[in-house]
FITIKOL-523639 format. One record per residue (C-alpha): residue number from 1; x, y, z negated; residue in three letters. Coordinates in steps of 0.001 Angstrom, whole numbers. Layout:
FITIKOL-523639
mivex=NUM&u=X&v=Y&w=Z&fifi=ala
...
END
This chain:
FITIKOL-523639
mivex=1&u=62417&v=147839&w=-124471&fifi=met
mivex=2&u=60322&v=145925&w=-121920&fifi=arg
mivex=3&u=61894&v=142913&w=-120236&fifi=asp
mivex=4&u=61800&v=144624&w=-116812&fifi=thr
mivex=5&u=63604&v=147655&w=-118226&fifi=glu
mivex=6&u=66230&v=145433&w=-119836&fifi=phe
mivex=7&u=66897&v=143568&w=-116574&fifi=val
mivex=8&u=66949&v=146801&w=-114545&fifi=ala
mivex=9&u=69583&v=148208&w=-116886&fifi=glu
mivex=10&u=71708&v=145069&w=-116720&fifi=arg
mivex=11&u=71465&v=145081&w=-112926&fifi=leu
mivex=12&u=72516&v=148741&w=-112830&fifi=arg
mivex=13&u=69520&v=149267&w=-110566&fifi=leu
mivex=14&u=68848&v=152742&w=-109183&fifi=gln
mivex=15&u=65684&v=154183&w=-107552&fifi=pro
mivex=16&u=64027&v=153611&w=-105177&fifi=pro
mivex=17&u=64644&v=149996&w=-106235&fifi=trp
mivex=18&u=62823&v=148912&w=-109409&fifi=val
mivex=19&u=62206&v=145654&w=-111235&fifi=val
mivex=20&u=58627&v=144610&w=-110596&fifi=lys
mivex=21&u=58656&v=141355&w=-112539&fifi=glu
mivex=22&u=61004&v=139122&w=-114542&fifi=ala
mivex=23&u=60147&v=135510&w=-115349&fifi=lys
mivex=24&u=62092&v=133122&w=-117556&fifi=phe
mivex=25&u=61761&v=129361&w=-117039&fifi=asp
mivex=26&u=63375&v=127647&w=-120078&fifi=pro
mivex=27&u=63050&v=124142&w=-118591&fifi=lys
mivex=28&u=64978&v=125051&w=-115448&fifi=arg
mivex=29&u=67218&v=127493&w=-117356&fifi=gln
mivex=30&u=66486&v=130084&w=-114745&fifi=arg
mivex=31&u=65446&v=133736&w=-114554&fifi=val
mivex=32&u=63573&v=134975&w=-111470&fifi=asp
mivex=33&u=63516&v=138730&w=-110950&fifi=val
mivex=34&u=61330&v=140400&w=-108335&fifi=thr
mivex=35&u=62570&v=143772&w=-107044&fifi=leu
mivex=36&u=60578&v=146366&w=-105178&fifi=glu
mivex=37&u=61351&v=149417&w=-103044&fifi=trp
mivex=38&u=59033&v=152200&w=-104221&fifi=val
mivex=39&u=60217&v=155176&w=-102176&fifi=gly
mivex=40&u=59915&v=156205&w=-98537&fifi=pro
mivex=41&u=61839&v=154430&w=-95794&fifi=gly
mivex=42&u=65420&v=155669&w=-95359&fifi=ile
mivex=43&u=67597&v=154916&w=-92347&fifi=cys
mivex=44&u=70783&v=153115&w=-93472&fifi=pro
mivex=45&u=72774&v=154812&w=-90676&fifi=leu
mivex=46&u=71794&v=158463&w=-90988&fifi=cys
mivex=47&u=69810&v=158606&w=-94284&fifi=ser
mivex=48&u=66795&v=160160&w=-92561&fifi=gln
mivex=49&u=63362&v=159463&w=-93998&fifi=val
mivex=50&u=61515&v=157208&w=-91545&fifi=ala
mivex=51&u=58285&v=155198&w=-91501&fifi=pro
mivex=52&u=58335&v=151593&w=-92687&fifi=lys
mivex=53&u=57752&v=148961&w=-90020&fifi=his
mivex=54&u=57525&v=145720&w=-92025&fifi=asp
mivex=55&u=59284&v=143726&w=-94753&fifi=his
mivex=56&u=61671&v=140757&w=-94880&fifi=arg
mivex=57&u=61483&v=138298&w=-97775&fifi=glu
mivex=58&u=64952&v=137591&w=-99193&fifi=arg
mivex=59&u=66454&v=135893&w=-102240&fifi=val
mivex=60&u=69937&v=136131&w=-103801&fifi=trp
mivex=61&u=71758&v=134213&w=-106506&fifi=arg
mivex=62&u=73238&v=136657&w=-109029&fifi=asp
mivex=63&u=75547&v=136271&w=-112005&fifi=leu
mivex=64&u=74088&v=134171&w=-114799&fifi=asp
mivex=65&u=72125&v=135991&w=-117486&fifi=leu
mivex=66&u=72746&v=134536&w=-120957&fifi=cys
mivex=67&u=73858&v=131222&w=-119395&fifi=ser
mivex=68&u=70684&v=130997&w=-117292&fifi=asp
mivex=69&u=70833&v=131166&w=-113527&fifi=gln
mivex=70&u=69546&v=134486&w=-112207&fifi=leu
mivex=71&u=67812&v=134905&w=-108856&fifi=phe
mivex=72&u=66723&v=138169&w=-107272&fifi=leu
mivex=73&u=63726&v=138334&w=-104941&fifi=tyr
mivex=74&u=62854&v=141331&w=-102768&fifi=ala
mivex=75&u=60736&v=142291&w=-99811&fifi=arg
mivex=76&u=63318&v=144390&w=-97972&fifi=val
mivex=77&u=61628&v=147110&w=-95851&fifi=pro
mivex=78&u=62534&v=147615&w=-92209&fifi=arg
mivex=79&u=62139&v=151162&w=-90976&fifi=ile
mivex=80&u=61676&v=152773&w=-87556&fifi=asp
mivex=81&u=64288&v=155505&w=-87309&fifi=cys
mivex=82&u=63624&v=157907&w=-84407&fifi=pro
mivex=83&u=67387&v=158148&w=-83823&fifi=thr
mivex=84&u=68738&v=154650&w=-84508&fifi=his
mivex=85&u=65732&v=152401&w=-84076&fifi=gly
mivex=86&u=64659&v=149556&w=-86340&fifi=arg
mivex=87&u=66873&v=148633&w=-89296&fifi=his
mivex=88&u=66524&v=147097&w=-92754&fifi=ser
mivex=89&u=67205&v=149433&w=-95664&fifi=val
mivex=90&u=70379&v=148801&w=-97617&fifi=leu
mivex=91&u=70339&v=146672&w=-100748&fifi=val
mivex=92&u=73042&v=147875&w=-103193&fifi=pro
mivex=93&u=73617&v=144457&w=-104764&fifi=trp
mivex=94&u=74576&v=142466&w=-101646&fifi=ala
mivex=95&u=76336&v=142805&w=-98291&fifi=thr
mivex=96&u=75069&v=141534&w=-94963&fifi=gly
mivex=97&u=73055&v=138334&w=-94853&fifi=arg
mivex=98&u=74703&v=136588&w=-97782&fifi=ser
mivex=99&u=72435&v=134643&w=-100107&fifi=glu
mivex=100&u=74561&v=135766&w=-103057&fifi=phe
mivex=101&u=74964&v=139163&w=-104637&fifi=thr
mivex=102&u=78309&v=140924&w=-104295&fifi=asp
mivex=103&u=78812&v=140406&w=-108027&fifi=arg
mivex=104&u=78413&v=136653&w=-107644&fifi=phe
mivex=105&u=80767&v=136520&w=-104658&fifi=glu
mivex=106&u=83261&v=138622&w=-106627&fifi=his
mivex=107&u=83248&v=136050&w=-109444&fifi=leu
mivex=108&u=83476&v=133129&w=-107002&fifi=thr
mivex=109&u=86484&v=134627&w=-105217&fifi=ile
mivex=110&u=88333&v=135297&w=-108477&fifi=leu
mivex=111&u=87522&v=131770&w=-109675&fifi=ser
mivex=112&u=88826&v=130206&w=-106451&fifi=leu
mivex=113&u=92093&v=132078&w=-106940&fifi=lys
mivex=114&u=92580&v=130487&w=-110366&fifi=glu
mivex=115&u=90757&v=127144&w=-110212&fifi=met
mivex=116&u=90427&v=124219&w=-107826&fifi=ser
mivex=117&u=87557&v=124197&w=-105372&fifi=leu
mivex=118&u=85968&v=121245&w=-107161&fifi=met
mivex=119&u=86177&v=123028&w=-110511&fifi=ala
mivex=120&u=84466&v=126101&w=-109047&fifi=val
mivex=121&u=81633&v=124010&w=-107604&fifi=thr
mivex=122&u=81024&v=122494&w=-111046&fifi=arg
mivex=123&u=81402&v=125788&w=-112891&fifi=arg
mivex=124&u=79065&v=127819&w=-110679&fifi=leu
mivex=125&u=76810&v=124905&w=-109646&fifi=gln
mivex=126&u=76954&v=125573&w=-105925&fifi=ile
mivex=127&u=77902&v=123283&w=-103054&fifi=ser
mivex=128&u=81139&v=123163&w=-101063&fifi=trp
mivex=129&u=79282&v=124497&w=-98040&fifi=asp
mivex=130&u=78076&v=127564&w=-99937&fifi=leu
mivex=131&u=81563&v=128205&w=-101306&fifi=ile
mivex=132&u=82943&v=127853&w=-97789&fifi=asp
mivex=133&u=80490&v=130531&w=-96645&fifi=gly
mivex=134&u=81740&v=132875&w=-99377&fifi=ile
mivex=135&u=85342&v=132179&w=-98364&fifi=met
mivex=136&u=84538&v=132796&w=-94713&fifi=gln
mivex=137&u=82943&v=136165&w=-95441&fifi=arg
mivex=138&u=85872&v=137076&w=-97699&fifi=ala
mivex=139&u=88476&v=136212&w=-95056&fifi=val
mivex=140&u=86548&v=138015&w=-92304&fifi=asn
mivex=141&u=86275&v=141056&w=-94568&fifi=arg
mivex=142&u=89978&v=140903&w=-95390&fifi=gly
mivex=143&u=91047&v=140592&w=-91762&fifi=met
mivex=144&u=88896&v=143588&w=-90798&fifi=glu
mivex=145&u=90379&v=145668&w=-93611&fifi=cys
mivex=146&u=93946&v=144574&w=-92868&fifi=arg
mivex=147&u=94050&v=146238&w=-89486&fifi=gly
mivex=148&u=97470&v=146625&w=-87888&fifi=glu
mivex=149&u=100288&v=145568&w=-90201&fifi=ile
mivex=150&u=103960&v=145851&w=-89288&fifi=leu
mivex=151&u=106594&v=143247&w=-90151&fifi=phe
mivex=152&u=110337&v=143037&w=-89468&fifi=arg
mivex=153&u=111181&v=139416&w=-90188&fifi=leu
mivex=154&u=108870&v=136487&w=-89561&fifi=ile
mivex=155&u=109042&v=132721&w=-89939&fifi=gly
mivex=156&u=107343&v=130226&w=-87634&fifi=val
mivex=157&u=106709&v=126817&w=-89157&fifi=asp
mivex=158&u=104322&v=123900&w=-88903&fifi=glu
mivex=159&u=102090&v=122190&w=-91428&fifi=lys
mivex=160&u=100473&v=118775&w=-91069&fifi=ala
mivex=161&u=96689&v=118854&w=-91421&fifi=phe
mivex=162&u=96139&v=115091&w=-91400&fifi=lys
mivex=163&u=98079&v=111984&w=-90507&fifi=lys
mivex=164&u=98484&v=111246&w=-86829&fifi=gly
mivex=165&u=100406&v=114351&w=-85751&fifi=his
mivex=166&u=97630&v=116845&w=-86486&fifi=lys
mivex=167&u=99421&v=120141&w=-87059&fifi=tyr
mivex=168&u=98867&v=123821&w=-87661&fifi=phe
mivex=169&u=101350&v=126561&w=-86773&fifi=thr
mivex=170&u=101838&v=129074&w=-89575&fifi=ile
mivex=171&u=103502&v=132455&w=-89057&fifi=val
mivex=172&u=104554&v=134253&w=-92232&fifi=ser
mivex=173&u=106192&v=137503&w=-93245&fifi=asn
mivex=174&u=109600&v=136487&w=-94631&fifi=leu
mivex=175&u=109859&v=139661&w=-96713&fifi=glu
mivex=176&u=106503&v=139342&w=-98489&fifi=thr
mivex=177&u=105872&v=135604&w=-98264&fifi=gly
mivex=178&u=102351&v=136251&w=-96945&fifi=lys
mivex=179&u=100749&v=134377&w=-94068&fifi=val
mivex=180&u=100299&v=136552&w=-90982&fifi=ile
mivex=181&u=98616&v=134090&w=-88632&fifi=trp
mivex=182&u=97419&v=130474&w=-88496&fifi=val
mivex=183&u=96741&v=128478&w=-85328&fifi=gly
mivex=184&u=95744&v=124918&w=-84585&fifi=glu
mivex=185&u=98422&v=122597&w=-83142&fifi=asp
mivex=186&u=102094&v=123397&w=-82473&fifi=arg
mivex=187&u=102148&v=123731&w=-78687&fifi=thr
mivex=188&u=103429&v=126564&w=-76536&fifi=lys
mivex=189&u=99811&v=127636&w=-76015&fifi=ala
mivex=190&u=99388&v=127861&w=-79795&fifi=thr
mivex=191&u=102261&v=130252&w=-80393&fifi=ile
mivex=192&u=101321&v=132176&w=-77238&fifi=asn
mivex=193&u=98002&v=133002&w=-78952&fifi=arg
mivex=194&u=99921&v=134499&w=-81859&fifi=phe
mivex=195&u=102068&v=136723&w=-79665&fifi=trp
mivex=196&u=99044&v=137861&w=-77660&fifi=lys
mivex=197&u=97251&v=138818&w=-80875&fifi=ser
mivex=198&u=99917&v=141454&w=-81666&fifi=leu
mivex=199&u=100003&v=145051&w=-80531&fifi=thr
mivex=200&u=103048&v=146371&w=-78707&fifi=gln
mivex=201&u=103966&v=148366&w=-81803&fifi=lys
mivex=202&u=103974&v=145192&w=-83898&fifi=gln
mivex=203&u=106092&v=143324&w=-81354&fifi=ile
mivex=204&u=108587&v=146186&w=-81124&fifi=asp
mivex=205&u=108976&v=146171&w=-84918&fifi=gly
mivex=206&u=110112&v=142529&w=-85122&fifi=ile
mivex=207&u=113844&v=142235&w=-85774&fifi=glu
mivex=208&u=114203&v=138528&w=-86526&fifi=gly
mivex=209&u=112328&v=135227&w=-86149&fifi=val
mivex=210&u=113285&v=132102&w=-88092&fifi=ala
mivex=211&u=112095&v=128765&w=-86680&fifi=met
mivex=212&u=113158&v=125178&w=-86229&fifi=asp
mivex=213&u=114503&v=123908&w=-82904&fifi=met
mivex=214&u=111033&v=123128&w=-81520&fifi=trp
mivex=215&u=111152&v=124027&w=-77832&fifi=leu
mivex=216&u=107526&v=125287&w=-77440&fifi=pro
mivex=217&u=108069&v=127846&w=-80230&fifi=tyr
mivex=218&u=111340&v=128958&w=-78660&fifi=phe
mivex=219&u=110000&v=129294&w=-75112&fifi=glu
mivex=220&u=106893&v=131244&w=-76122&fifi=ala
mivex=221&u=108944&v=133622&w=-78257&fifi=thr
mivex=222&u=111451&v=134212&w=-75450&fifi=ile
mivex=223&u=108547&v=135046&w=-73124&fifi=ala
mivex=224&u=106883&v=137614&w=-75397&fifi=his
mivex=225&u=109546&v=139178&w=-77647&fifi=leu
mivex=226&u=112040&v=141629&w=-76109&fifi=pro
mivex=227&u=115667&v=140567&w=-76716&fifi=asp
mivex=228&u=114345&v=137403&w=-78336&fifi=ala
mivex=229&u=117596&v=135529&w=-77692&fifi=ala
mivex=230&u=119310&v=137870&w=-80165&fifi=lys
mivex=231&u=116460&v=137745&w=-82695&fifi=lys
mivex=232&u=115697&v=134013&w=-82957&fifi=ile
mivex=233&u=117477&v=132161&w=-85756&fifi=val
mivex=234&u=117221&v=128388&w=-85873&fifi=phe
mivex=235&u=116624&v=127649&w=-89518&fifi=asp
mivex=236&u=119681&v=126417&w=-91415&fifi=arg
mivex=237&u=117627&v=124031&w=-93534&fifi=phe
mivex=238&u=116284&v=122312&w=-90421&fifi=his
mivex=239&u=119845&v=122031&w=-89098&fifi=ile
mivex=240&u=120925&v=120436&w=-92364&fifi=thr
mivex=241&u=117893&v=118144&w=-92118&fifi=ser
mivex=242&u=119066&v=116880&w=-88692&fifi=tyr
mivex=243&u=122450&v=115943&w=-90133&fifi=leu
mivex=244&u=120909&v=114433&w=-93267&fifi=thr
mivex=245&u=118622&v=112230&w=-91174&fifi=lys
mivex=246&u=121637&v=111133&w=-89129&fifi=ala
mivex=247&u=123450&v=110033&w=-92301&fifi=val
mivex=248&u=120361&v=108138&w=-93416&fifi=asp
mivex=249&u=120207&v=106381&w=-90026&fifi=gln
mivex=250&u=123812&v=105276&w=-90524&fifi=val
mivex=251&u=122966&v=104009&w=-94020&fifi=arg
mivex=252&u=119968&v=102006&w=-92794&fifi=arg
mivex=253&u=121873&v=100488&w=-89878&fifi=ser
mivex=254&u=124701&v=99517&w=-92262&fifi=thr
mivex=255&u=122216&v=97799&w=-94593&fifi=val
mivex=256&u=120748&v=95866&w=-91643&fifi=arg
mivex=257&u=124180&v=94804&w=-90379&fifi=glu
mivex=258&u=125395&v=93618&w=-93787&fifi=leu
mivex=259&u=122146&v=91890&w=-94724&fifi=gly
mivex=260&u=122619&v=90044&w=-98017&fifi=arg
mivex=261&u=126113&v=91465&w=-98394&fifi=asp
mivex=262&u=124761&v=95036&w=-98723&fifi=ala
mivex=263&u=123939&v=94579&w=-102384&fifi=gly
mivex=264&u=125720&v=97658&w=-103772&fifi=ser
mivex=265&u=124377&v=99824&w=-100934&fifi=leu
mivex=266&u=120731&v=98995&w=-101497&fifi=lys
mivex=267&u=118806&v=101524&w=-103553&fifi=gly
mivex=268&u=121360&v=104289&w=-102883&fifi=thr
mivex=269&u=119331&v=106233&w=-100299&fifi=lys
mivex=270&u=118965&v=109363&w=-102408&fifi=tyr
mivex=271&u=122607&v=109308&w=-103496&fifi=asp
mivex=272&u=123584&v=110058&w=-99873&fifi=trp
mivex=273&u=121003&v=112838&w=-99632&fifi=leu
mivex=274&u=121717&v=114373&w=-103003&fifi=arg
mivex=275&u=123877&v=117408&w=-103705&fifi=asp
mivex=276&u=126978&v=116094&w=-105487&fifi=thr
mivex=277&u=127113&v=119228&w=-107646&fifi=ser
mivex=278&u=124012&v=117943&w=-109452&fifi=ser
mivex=279&u=125723&v=114628&w=-110347&fifi=met
mivex=280&u=127334&v=113998&w=-113702&fifi=asp
mivex=281&u=130977&v=112725&w=-113781&fifi=pro
mivex=282&u=129975&v=109064&w=-113939&fifi=ala
mivex=283&u=127630&v=109421&w=-110967&fifi=glu
mivex=284&u=130322&v=111210&w=-108973&fifi=lys
mivex=285&u=132823&v=108398&w=-109607&fifi=arg
mivex=286&u=130315&v=105742&w=-108587&fifi=lys
mivex=287&u=129407&v=107648&w=-105428&fifi=phe
mivex=288&u=133085&v=108119&w=-104522&fifi=ala
mivex=289&u=133552&v=104337&w=-104811&fifi=glu
mivex=290&u=130578&v=103819&w=-102469&fifi=leu
mivex=291&u=132126&v=106135&w=-99866&fifi=arg
mivex=292&u=135388&v=104229&w=-99998&fifi=gln
mivex=293&u=133660&v=100852&w=-99812&fifi=gln
mivex=294&u=131482&v=101803&w=-96828&fifi=tyr
mivex=295&u=134000&v=103793&w=-94780&fifi=glu
mivex=296&u=131838&v=104574&w=-91714&fifi=val
mivex=297&u=128921&v=105753&w=-93828&fifi=leu
mivex=298&u=131296&v=107753&w=-96017&fifi=gly
mivex=299&u=132741&v=109441&w=-92957&fifi=arg
mivex=300&u=129257&v=110308&w=-91659&fifi=ala
mivex=301&u=128436&v=111845&w=-95030&fifi=trp
mivex=302&u=131719&v=113858&w=-95027&fifi=ala
mivex=303&u=130956&v=115275&w=-91560&fifi=ile
mivex=304&u=127515&v=116341&w=-92730&fifi=lys
mivex=305&u=128944&v=117934&w=-95871&fifi=glu
mivex=306&u=131660&v=119777&w=-93941&fifi=gln
mivex=307&u=129111&v=121598&w=-91788&fifi=phe
mivex=308&u=127713&v=123323&w=-94887&fifi=val
mivex=309&u=130741&v=125671&w=-94797&fifi=his
mivex=310&u=129590&v=127088&w=-91450&fifi=phe
mivex=311&u=126956&v=129185&w=-93253&fifi=trp
mivex=312&u=129641&v=130916&w=-95342&fifi=glu
mivex=313&u=131248&v=132675&w=-92362&fifi=tyr
mivex=314&u=130643&v=136365&w=-91701&fifi=lys
mivex=315&u=132657&v=136869&w=-88513&fifi=gln
mivex=316&u=131469&v=135280&w=-85273&fifi=glu
mivex=317&u=134941&v=134373&w=-83938&fifi=asn
mivex=318&u=135911&v=132584&w=-87133&fifi=ala
mivex=319&u=132558&v=130749&w=-87170&fifi=ala
mivex=320&u=133075&v=129627&w=-83570&fifi=arg
mivex=321&u=136555&v=128276&w=-84365&fifi=arg
mivex=322&u=135187&v=126364&w=-87348&fifi=phe
mivex=323&u=132338&v=124929&w=-85288&fifi=phe
mivex=324&u=134600&v=123829&w=-82436&fifi=asn
mivex=325&u=136821&v=121932&w=-84872&fifi=gln
mivex=326&u=133810&v=120379&w=-86638&fifi=trp
mivex=327&u=132180&v=119467&w=-83324&fifi=tyr
mivex=328&u=135341&v=117702&w=-82126&fifi=tyr
mivex=329&u=135466&v=115681&w=-85364&fifi=trp
mivex=330&u=131751&v=114785&w=-85184&fifi=ala
mivex=331&u=131694&v=113784&w=-81507&fifi=thr
mivex=332&u=134874&v=111727&w=-81809&fifi=his
mivex=333&u=133657&v=109922&w=-84918&fifi=ser
mivex=334&u=132161&v=107088&w=-82840&fifi=gln
mivex=335&u=129109&v=107170&w=-85111&fifi=ile
mivex=336&u=126139&v=107409&w=-82692&fifi=pro
mivex=337&u=123615&v=109211&w=-84974&fifi=pro
mivex=338&u=126239&v=111795&w=-85949&fifi=ile
mivex=339&u=127318&v=112290&w=-82323&fifi=val
mivex=340&u=123687&v=112791&w=-81263&fifi=ala
mivex=341&u=123043&v=115297&w=-84085&fifi=ala
mivex=342&u=126217&v=117236&w=-83253&fifi=ala
mivex=343&u=125254&v=117492&w=-79567&fifi=lys
mivex=344&u=121770&v=118727&w=-80530&fifi=thr
mivex=345&u=123320&v=121437&w=-82672&fifi=ile
mivex=346&u=125721&v=122327&w=-79841&fifi=lys
mivex=347&u=122822&v=122815&w=-77396&fifi=arg
mivex=348&u=121149&v=125251&w=-79775&fifi=his
mivex=349&u=124325&v=126859&w=-81114&fifi=phe
mivex=350&u=123667&v=130366&w=-79703&fifi=ala
mivex=351&u=120605&v=130748&w=-81943&fifi=asn
mivex=352&u=122308&v=129142&w=-84895&fifi=ile
mivex=353&u=125079&v=131707&w=-84630&fifi=leu
mivex=354&u=122512&v=134529&w=-84949&fifi=thr
mivex=355&u=122223&v=133567&w=-88631&fifi=tyr
mivex=356&u=125538&v=135305&w=-89267&fifi=leu
mivex=357&u=124014&v=138638&w=-88237&fifi=lys
mivex=358&u=120421&v=138316&w=-89459&fifi=leu
mivex=359&u=120882&v=135979&w=-92424&fifi=gly
mivex=360&u=117275&v=134776&w=-92396&fifi=ile
mivex=361&u=115927&v=131287&w=-93079&fifi=thr
mivex=362&u=112541&v=129645&w=-93322&fifi=asn
mivex=363&u=113046&v=128988&w=-97035&fifi=ala
mivex=364&u=110072&v=131227&w=-97882&fifi=ala
mivex=365&u=107964&v=129414&w=-95279&fifi=ala
mivex=366&u=108984&v=126057&w=-96731&fifi=glu
mivex=367&u=107934&v=127295&w=-100169&fifi=gly
mivex=368&u=104647&v=128376&w=-98645&fifi=leu
mivex=369&u=104240&v=124879&w=-97200&fifi=asn
mivex=370&u=104577&v=123417&w=-100684&fifi=ser
mivex=371&u=101853&v=125729&w=-101973&fifi=lys
mivex=372&u=99581&v=124779&w=-99073&fifi=ile
mivex=373&u=100194&v=121105&w=-99831&fifi=gln
mivex=374&u=99141&v=121698&w=-103440&fifi=trp
mivex=375&u=96038&v=123529&w=-102211&fifi=met
mivex=376&u=95158&v=120493&w=-100041&fifi=lys
mivex=377&u=95629&v=118178&w=-103017&fifi=tyr
mivex=378&u=93398&v=120259&w=-105291&fifi=gln
mivex=379&u=90666&v=120386&w=-102635&fifi=ala
mivex=380&u=91021&v=116621&w=-102002&fifi=arg
mivex=381&u=91496&v=117461&w=-98328&fifi=gly
mivex=382&u=89438&v=119502&w=-95894&fifi=phe
mivex=383&u=86605&v=118216&w=-93738&fifi=arg
mivex=384&u=87435&v=120449&w=-90783&fifi=ser
mivex=385&u=90371&v=122308&w=-89302&fifi=lys
mivex=386&u=88423&v=125550&w=-89527&fifi=glu
mivex=387&u=88077&v=125198&w=-93300&fifi=arg
mivex=388&u=91752&v=124388&w=-93651&fifi=phe
mivex=389&u=92759&v=127435&w=-91623&fifi=glu
mivex=390&u=90351&v=129640&w=-93581&fifi=arg
mivex=391&u=91656&v=128364&w=-96936&fifi=ala
mivex=392&u=95245&v=129182&w=-95943&fifi=ile
mivex=393&u=94343&v=132783&w=-95110&fifi=met
mivex=394&u=92166&v=133061&w=-98234&fifi=phe
mivex=395&u=94902&v=131955&w=-100638&fifi=his
mivex=396&u=98088&v=133074&w=-98883&fifi=phe
mivex=397&u=97170&v=135876&w=-96481&fifi=gly
mivex=398&u=97409&v=138690&w=-99029&fifi=gly
mivex=399&u=93997&v=139925&w=-97878&fifi=leu
mivex=400&u=91543&v=142250&w=-99630&fifi=glu
mivex=401&u=88863&v=139631&w=-100221&fifi=leu
mivex=402&u=86426&v=141235&w=-102667&fifi=leu
mivex=403&u=83156&v=142809&w=-101496&fifi=pro
mivex=404&u=83415&v=146603&w=-101467&fifi=ser
mivex=405&u=80179&v=146974&w=-103447&fifi=asn
mivex=406&u=81026&v=144434&w=-106145&fifi=ser
mivex=407&u=81316&v=145563&w=-109731&fifi=asn
mivex=408&u=84696&v=144565&w=-111201&fifi=pro
mivex=409&u=83117&v=144502&w=-114661&fifi=glu
mivex=410&u=81455&v=141113&w=-114952&fifi=leu
mivex=411&u=78692&v=142223&w=-117284&fifi=leu
mivex=412&u=76694&v=139038&w=-117655&fifi=phe
mivex=413&u=77380&v=135975&w=-119762&fifi=asp
mivex=414&u=79223&v=133609&w=-117433&fifi=asn
END
């Protein structure tokens, strides 16, 4: 079998495309294959035979052949179709203006799903910029294919991009854990862009929205979502976080007040934040002694712990009675951080109470945040916000990323 016939077979090439020449350069570990169109011009839109106008020189990186890099060269004809005008004929191995074949992009996308970005650059010997181009085409392709998707329950959360209060807003489907939308910043204008991106059918299908008590998110949702006041649930884990931070403020102020006499209290930060059910008997006894020794701090901790029972209620009236009693205790505790936290919860109580009916939290979104943080670590950060946003949709958007013409059977030695 001639070398051109061998390569044509491995490329799964069909007429009118043929292999004109195949050259192997052992020093560069590279194979250069020249392809040629040998038939008449065919319009890519209507398949009519049409006269050729000119040619465009193009080159593509393909999957490696026997561990050697493979490059395809072709003079792609442009034809003059009497119906549709001037167009380049279709090449079956690549889509659009990519400098890689669909097979190569297929492999790159699968590799990025399983390996770090740096590992893929080393493995495939291409730059970050070229990989970013592949990711961009994949995400654009996935978003076009996704079309209109419906979702009942969504979570709105934020993710820090860099230090210095640089944030992204991330909207996710709480039932699937997939990212629906990503937007720069966490302002009212940001979340407005999300709501304006939805169709009326999508908006009408939303039954619940979990978020923290960030006013811009709340105001934008109220403005765009019908009956939003009954559908917004302030996330229980953020509520717990407010109370936990209040307890930690009390601990730190106690340490400052006692100075050198705060010996037994120093180094106990995580004891006050920890779930006592995870402590062994000895740790529980030691922590009980701490609460007795530092009475104000122990009382702040007890108030925080008592609020956990609110989430166990099923009936609204009973939950209101519990909250009123807890609120009286907290606001009469004379512990400023606890009083402030209790008043914050009181101001937002209407959309905390909605948890009893909808039962949704941002736990899935928080898990998603952890995955995004790991993605950032593996990539050693992102040079631009656009790349960060694109990477989130690539890895967590549940999109159809693969080129439609790519061969799932990776036939070459990779």
